[in-house]
Every structure is written in C-alpha cells, then in structure tokens.
FINUMI-431981 format. One record per residue (C-alpha): residue in three letters; x, y, z. Coordinates in nm, 3 decimals, padded with zeros to 5 digits, always signed. Example, Ala and Ser with C-alpha at 12.3 -4.5 7.8 and 13.67 -1.06 7.14 Angstrom:
2
SITE    r       px       py       pz
SITE  ala  +01.230  -00.450  +00.780
SITE  ser  +01.367  -00.106  +00.714
END
This chain:
289
SITE    r       px       py       pz
SITE  unk  +17.270  +22.635  +05.782
SITE  unk  +17.527  +22.516  +05.516
SITE  unk  +17.491  +22.608  +05.174
SITE  unk  +17.119  +22.514  +05.092
SITE  unk  +17.119  +22.250  +05.364
SITE  unk  +16.960  +22.297  +05.728
SITE  unk  +17.086  +22.085  +05.971
SITE  unk  +16.908  +21.991  +06.288
SITE  unk  +17.089  +21.985  +06.648
SITE  unk  +16.997  +21.957  +07.002
SITE  unk  +17.075  +22.227  +07.239
SITE  unk  +17.141  +22.054  +07.571
SITE  unk  +17.198  +22.388  +07.738
SITE  unk  +16.791  +22.385  +07.730
SITE  unk  +16.756  +22.056  +07.854
SITE  unk  +16.506  +22.006  +08.144
SITE  unk  +16.682  +21.746  +08.387
SITE  unk  +16.375  +21.721  +08.618
SITE  unk  +16.060  +21.711  +08.383
SITE  unk  +16.271  +21.556  +08.074
SITE  unk  +16.519  +21.312  +08.224
SITE  unk  +16.555  +21.102  +07.874
SITE  unk  +16.532  +21.430  +07.657
SITE  unk  +16.235  +21.302  +07.501
SITE  unk  +16.077  +21.658  +07.473
SITE  unk  +16.382  +21.801  +07.345
SITE  unk  +16.379  +21.558  +07.054
SITE  unk  +15.999  +21.589  +07.010
SITE  unk  +16.074  +21.960  +06.940
SITE  unk  +16.319  +21.880  +06.689
SITE  unk  +16.077  +21.651  +06.544
SITE  unk  +15.824  +21.942  +06.526
SITE  unk  +16.093  +22.180  +06.395
SITE  unk  +16.135  +21.931  +06.095
SITE  unk  +15.776  +21.884  +06.034
SITE  unk  +15.747  +22.269  +06.028
SITE  unk  +16.027  +22.339  +05.803
SITE  unk  +15.916  +22.089  +05.548
SITE  unk  +15.578  +22.213  +05.565
SITE  unk  +15.693  +22.570  +05.482
SITE  unk  +15.921  +22.439  +05.194
SITE  unk  +15.579  +22.286  +05.044
SITE  unk  +15.399  +22.587  +05.133
SITE  unk  +15.634  +22.778  +04.888
SITE  unk  +15.681  +22.501  +04.612
SITE  unk  +16.032  +22.466  +04.721
SITE  unk  +16.203  +22.122  +04.598
SITE  unk  +16.371  +21.963  +04.882
SITE  unk  +16.487  +21.621  +05.034
SITE  unk  +16.461  +21.561  +05.407
SITE  unk  +16.558  +21.288  +05.637
SITE  unk  +16.634  +21.232  +05.999
SITE  unk  +16.986  +21.117  +06.068
SITE  unk  +17.122  +20.885  +06.389
SITE  unk  +17.456  +20.856  +06.524
SITE  unk  +17.604  +21.220  +06.572
SITE  unk  +17.514  +21.566  +06.678
SITE  unk  +17.294  +21.662  +06.387
SITE  unk  +16.954  +21.456  +06.385
SITE  unk  +16.820  +21.577  +06.069
SITE  unk  +16.878  +21.731  +05.708
SITE  unk  +16.658  +21.925  +05.491
SITE  unk  +16.838  +21.996  +05.142
SITE  unk  +16.688  +22.242  +04.897
SITE  unk  +16.729  +22.215  +04.521
SITE  unk  +16.647  +22.568  +04.467
SITE  unk  +16.530  +22.881  +04.673
SITE  unk  +16.277  +22.988  +04.410
SITE  unk  +15.934  +22.988  +04.534
SITE  unk  +15.662  +22.855  +04.259
SITE  unk  +15.338  +22.908  +04.493
SITE  unk  +15.240  +23.040  +04.834
SITE  unk  +15.002  +22.812  +05.041
SITE  unk  +14.871  +23.114  +05.262
SITE  unk  +14.611  +22.870  +05.473
SITE  unk  +14.935  +22.625  +05.563
SITE  unk  +15.128  +22.917  +05.640
SITE  unk  +14.913  +23.081  +05.874
SITE  unk  +14.874  +22.746  +06.038
SITE  unk  +15.250  +22.756  +06.106
SITE  unk  +15.215  +23.108  +06.261
SITE  unk  +14.887  +23.073  +06.469
SITE  unk  +14.930  +22.712  +06.624
SITE  unk  +14.928  +22.726  +07.009
SITE  unk  +14.878  +22.513  +07.285
SITE  unk  +14.527  +22.606  +07.413
SITE  unk  +14.451  +22.609  +07.778
SITE  unk  +14.090  +22.707  +07.742
SITE  unk  +13.751  +22.485  +07.810
SITE  unk  +13.641  +22.356  +07.471
SITE  unk  +13.303  +22.392  +07.306
SITE  unk  +13.043  +22.128  +07.314
SITE  unk  +13.097  +22.044  +06.929
SITE  unk  +13.199  +21.727  +06.795
SITE  unk  +13.502  +21.674  +06.565
SITE  unk  +13.401  +21.570  +06.213
SITE  unk  +13.493  +21.204  +06.090
SITE  unk  +13.666  +21.335  +05.796
SITE  unk  +13.910  +21.516  +06.001
SITE  unk  +14.005  +21.176  +06.192
SITE  unk  +14.035  +21.016  +05.871
SITE  unk  +14.316  +21.253  +05.779
SITE  unk  +14.480  +21.197  +06.112
SITE  unk  +14.476  +20.815  +06.087
SITE  unk  +14.634  +20.837  +05.737
SITE  unk  +14.941  +20.986  +05.943
SITE  unk  +15.005  +20.632  +06.099
SITE  unk  +15.360  +20.500  +06.058
SITE  unk  +15.521  +20.141  +06.076
SITE  unk  +15.596  +20.136  +06.451
SITE  unk  +15.388  +20.443  +06.529
SITE  unk  +15.026  +20.425  +06.644
SITE  unk  +14.762  +20.703  +06.680
SITE  unk  +14.492  +20.631  +06.956
SITE  unk  +14.184  +20.857  +06.916
SITE  unk  +13.977  +20.851  +07.217
SITE  unk  +13.601  +20.980  +07.193
SITE  unk  +13.425  +20.751  +07.405
SITE  unk  +13.345  +20.943  +07.730
SITE  unk  +13.401  +20.635  +07.974
SITE  unk  +13.729  +20.577  +07.824
SITE  unk  +13.820  +20.970  +07.855
SITE  unk  +13.717  +20.963  +08.221
SITE  unk  +13.933  +20.664  +08.281
SITE  unk  +14.229  +20.839  +08.106
SITE  unk  +14.141  +21.188  +08.292
SITE  unk  +14.223  +21.006  +08.605
SITE  unk  +14.578  +20.910  +08.486
SITE  unk  +14.627  +21.300  +08.377
SITE  unk  +14.528  +21.432  +08.717
SITE  unk  +14.735  +21.144  +08.926
SITE  unk  +15.034  +21.235  +08.730
SITE  unk  +14.996  +21.614  +08.764
SITE  unk  +14.980  +21.580  +09.121
SITE  unk  +15.238  +21.356  +09.152
SITE  unk  +15.466  +21.591  +08.929
SITE  unk  +15.353  +21.906  +09.165
SITE  unk  +15.438  +21.690  +09.480
SITE  unk  +15.805  +21.667  +09.329
SITE  unk  +16.035  +21.939  +09.461
SITE  unk  +16.292  +21.882  +09.171
SITE  unk  +15.997  +21.942  +08.924
SITE  unk  +15.846  +22.249  +09.086
SITE  unk  +16.186  +22.414  +09.155
SITE  unk  +16.269  +22.367  +08.766
SITE  unk  +15.931  +22.482  +08.637
SITE  unk  +15.921  +22.785  +08.889
SITE  unk  +16.223  +22.919  +08.675
SITE  unk  +16.039  +22.913  +08.351
SITE  unk  +15.718  +23.081  +08.500
SITE  unk  +15.740  +23.432  +08.450
SITE  unk  +15.525  +23.759  +08.602
SITE  unk  +15.282  +23.895  +08.335
SITE  unk  +15.451  +24.233  +08.298
SITE  unk  +15.657  +24.228  +07.983
SITE  unk  +15.739  +24.056  +07.662
SITE  unk  +16.001  +23.774  +07.734
SITE  unk  +16.199  +23.572  +07.469
SITE  unk  +16.144  +23.236  +07.693
SITE  unk  +15.945  +23.066  +07.931
SITE  unk  +15.574  +23.076  +08.029
SITE  unk  +15.420  +23.438  +08.118
SITE  unk  +15.132  +23.472  +08.338
SITE  unk  +14.944  +23.638  +08.028
SITE  unk  +15.006  +23.333  +07.825
SITE  unk  +14.886  +23.064  +08.072
SITE  unk  +14.567  +23.269  +08.185
SITE  unk  +14.681  +23.402  +08.516
SITE  unk  +14.580  +23.734  +08.620
SITE  unk  +14.872  +23.986  +08.668
SITE  unk  +14.842  +24.011  +09.058
SITE  unk  +14.887  +23.650  +09.078
SITE  unk  +15.159  +23.600  +08.810
SITE  unk  +15.395  +23.798  +09.040
SITE  unk  +15.367  +23.541  +09.318
SITE  unk  +15.336  +23.246  +09.062
SITE  unk  +15.713  +23.149  +09.059
SITE  unk  +15.741  +23.164  +09.448
SITE  unk  +15.401  +22.969  +09.503
SITE  unk  +15.528  +22.696  +09.262
SITE  unk  +15.867  +22.661  +09.430
SITE  unk  +15.769  +22.659  +09.790
SITE  unk  +15.396  +22.593  +09.816
SITE  unk  +15.194  +22.267  +09.767
SITE  unk  +14.974  +22.345  +09.468
SITE  unk  +14.901  +21.997  +09.363
SITE  unk  +14.540  +22.015  +09.451
SITE  unk  +14.489  +22.345  +09.285
SITE  unk  +14.657  +22.239  +08.981
SITE  unk  +14.453  +21.924  +08.955
SITE  unk  +14.137  +22.130  +08.973
SITE  unk  +14.279  +22.377  +08.722
SITE  unk  +14.303  +22.090  +08.472
SITE  unk  +13.989  +21.921  +08.557
SITE  unk  +13.753  +22.122  +08.313
SITE  unk  +14.007  +22.119  +08.037
SITE  unk  +13.972  +21.719  +08.026
SITE  unk  +13.594  +21.724  +08.106
SITE  unk  +13.518  +21.958  +07.794
SITE  unk  +13.745  +21.789  +07.546
SITE  unk  +13.546  +21.572  +07.290
SITE  unk  +13.890  +21.384  +07.215
SITE  unk  +14.167  +21.247  +07.348
SITE  unk  +14.498  +21.157  +07.135
SITE  unk  +14.760  +20.949  +07.218
SITE  unk  +15.083  +20.878  +06.986
SITE  unk  +15.271  +20.549  +07.073
SITE  unk  +15.591  +20.377  +06.929
SITE  unk  +15.711  +20.037  +06.935
SITE  unk  +16.040  +20.181  +07.068
SITE  unk  +16.159  +20.436  +07.316
SITE  unk  +16.472  +20.575  +07.171
SITE  unk  +16.559  +20.899  +06.978
SITE  unk  +16.428  +20.795  +06.663
SITE  unk  +16.107  +20.744  +06.810
SITE  unk  +16.090  +21.069  +06.982
SITE  unk  +16.170  +21.268  +06.654
SITE  unk  +15.911  +21.064  +06.435
SITE  unk  +15.654  +21.120  +06.723
SITE  unk  +15.745  +21.472  +06.721
SITE  unk  +15.706  +21.510  +06.332
SITE  unk  +15.361  +21.316  +06.323
SITE  unk  +15.230  +21.537  +06.626
SITE  unk  +15.309  +21.848  +06.441
SITE  unk  +15.146  +21.742  +06.108
SITE  unk  +14.847  +21.681  +06.327
SITE  unk  +14.882  +22.007  +06.493
SITE  unk  +14.896  +22.185  +06.156
SITE  unk  +14.607  +21.998  +06.013
SITE  unk  +14.400  +22.101  +06.314
SITE  unk  +14.508  +22.455  +06.319
SITE  unk  +14.370  +22.495  +05.931
SITE  unk  +14.037  +22.313  +06.025
SITE  unk  +13.993  +22.573  +06.346
SITE  unk  +14.049  +22.278  +06.592
SITE  unk  +14.249  +22.352  +06.882
SITE  unk  +14.515  +22.123  +07.087
SITE  unk  +14.618  +22.106  +07.464
SITE  unk  +14.924  +21.909  +07.528
SITE  unk  +14.964  +21.726  +07.872
SITE  unk  +15.330  +21.609  +07.945
SITE  unk  +15.256  +21.449  +08.290
SITE  unk  +15.096  +21.131  +08.182
SITE  unk  +15.425  +21.075  +07.951
SITE  unk  +15.725  +21.175  +08.190
SITE  unk  +15.589  +21.124  +08.532
SITE  unk  +15.674  +20.817  +08.727
SITE  unk  +15.501  +20.508  +08.552
SITE  unk  +15.175  +20.653  +08.466
SITE  unk  +15.256  +20.569  +08.095
SITE  unk  +15.178  +20.218  +08.211
SITE  unk  +14.810  +20.284  +08.327
SITE  unk  +14.747  +20.460  +07.989
SITE  unk  +14.869  +20.162  +07.810
SITE  unk  +14.642  +19.946  +07.997
SITE  unk  +14.352  +20.176  +07.908
SITE  unk  +14.458  +20.200  +07.551
SITE  unk  +14.514  +19.785  +07.508
SITE  unk  +14.877  +19.865  +07.391
SITE  unk  +15.220  +19.760  +07.468
SITE  unk  +15.371  +20.051  +07.289
SITE  unk  +15.536  +20.320  +07.471
SITE  unk  +15.311  +20.617  +07.481
SITE  unk  +15.529  +20.923  +07.366
SITE  unk  +15.269  +21.222  +07.343
SITE  unk  +14.914  +21.264  +07.474
SITE  unk  +14.716  +21.590  +07.393
SITE  unk  +14.334  +21.690  +07.386
SITE  unk  +14.171  +21.833  +07.079
SITE  unk  +13.834  +22.055  +07.039
SITE  unk  +13.716  +22.378  +06.939
SITE  unk  +13.770  +22.694  +07.123
SITE  unk  +13.709  +23.067  +07.060
SITE  unk  +13.957  +23.170  +07.325
SITE  unk  +14.310  +23.213  +07.167
SITE  unk  +14.587  +23.312  +07.425
SITE  unk  +14.854  +23.592  +07.377
SITE  unk  +15.124  +23.394  +07.197
SITE  unk  +15.419  +23.228  +07.373
SITE  unk  +15.731  +23.400  +07.351
SITE  unk  +15.941  +23.310  +07.063
SITE  unk  +16.339  +23.300  +07.037
SITE  unk  +16.505  +23.546  +06.783
SITE  unk  +16.608  +23.383  +06.473
SITE  unk  +16.987  +23.427  +06.578
SITE  unk  +16.916  +23.254  +06.883
SITE  unk  +16.848  +22.918  +06.730
SITE  unk  +17.108  +22.930  +06.442
SITE  unk  +17.460  +22.797  +06.495
END
C-alpha cells in the first residue's frame, strides 16, 4: 500500500511448481483479488481508478481519490465474505436465464465464456474432468505437493485445506496427508467427484485467445465477478483445476466446446444448501509488503 494506491504483486514463495508450472493459478488469484478490491470499493462508493500493469513485479494498481464512504452495498459486501468453493452435490434446480444473461455480459475481447447446460455435452466434459483427475493423482510430483497442503481436521489453520473444509471426517483426515502422498487414490478421487459433476446443472469454461500473464489476470477478474454475482443470487460454484493444468486434457475440452481459444478456468454451478466451514484465511499482515 502506497499512499492511496494498492499495488498487486505475486508472491512466488507460494507458487506450486507441480500443479501450477506456468503460474497460471497464481496470477488468476491476483486477478481475483483485483476484482474483489474493486468490488469492495464500489460497495462503499469510493472513487477509484484501476488497471492491470505488465512488464514489472507489480501487476495491478487500484488508486483511490479519497477514502470517504458514500454508501454501503451490504449484499455485495456479504457476497465477498461468504463466497466459497462448494464441494457438495447440487440440487435438481435450473439456473434462471436472467442470471446467464448477466454472465454473458462479462465477455470481453479475446475472452470467451462458455455456458454448458446440455446433458450430453456435460457428460462428455465430465469424462475429461475424470481423466484429468485420475492423471493428476497418478503423478507423484503432484500428490507429494498436494499432501503438504492437506491438513488434519483438528484445529484452525491460516493455510491449506483442513479435513473439515473438504468434507472429510476427522479420523480419516489424520491419515489423509500420508494417504495422498503414498497411496494410489486416483480411482477413489474419480468416484468422489463423479456425483459433483453429475448433479451440476451447468459447467462454465473461460477461454482466452492468448496464454500469457495478462490472460490469466483478466480471466481471474472475470471469474471473480461471476463468483460474486452467483453468491448474491444464492448460486454456488465448484472449481476444477485438473482439466486446465494437467497434461493436454485442455485440448479435449477445446474440441468439445468447438474453440481454438485456451481454456483458463473450469467450474460447475448450481444450488446447494450445504455450506462448508470456510477455508483458512491469511491475516492481513501476511499479505501486505
């Protein structure tokens, strides 16, 4: 933070060398943060200017005219706090067309949003997700890295994925890091995600013409805008990274969608009354330089 400007920088100490070799997810998260900060500013009626920046360590700027709130959009602020990646089965309930119209309006030059509701197409995409997931859990480098972020469901953490957050009972959560690191859980993982895919009324894929840092940032920003709109409307999101990051599974996704653009994010959407215990959050002091 410099005067009335927030600068966004990547923290490469938190990079995931195995599951995110291009730093795609790292920069997507910065695009997410950019959207969250501007949404918060809009919620309080603060005058600001924002832009992404390329060519240096800083990837984004948000500069404020003043810090005097003129309003308080409680619904948008609550969506910022309550948003979460949902790992529950979704209800048999259609998402209204009005919502899809809002999402389609977020499309930009060089960035496309594919909304897949047709069951046959969803089934084809589900096969890609399951193949990518199986491939990931057969990769020793991936499972070694993942095991370091899985936590027993015993306490509160600043980081990682505790058992209580991903729906794993306490007894198994104690054994889970060892199991991921040393056992072949690929089949079990595929079985676990199958109902998540089958119950989802819609899949969303964000694609871009390029595959550079600027594309990752823009994708993260658009994804977060979708995320916040969904949370406001009671619609839940569950992200799947495997079809984007693992091997060349993204090419099969391209074929199904009929596009030459690079898939950057894939997630399912639907309704669920199940809300998990929230993911760990770093303290403010941990993310300010």
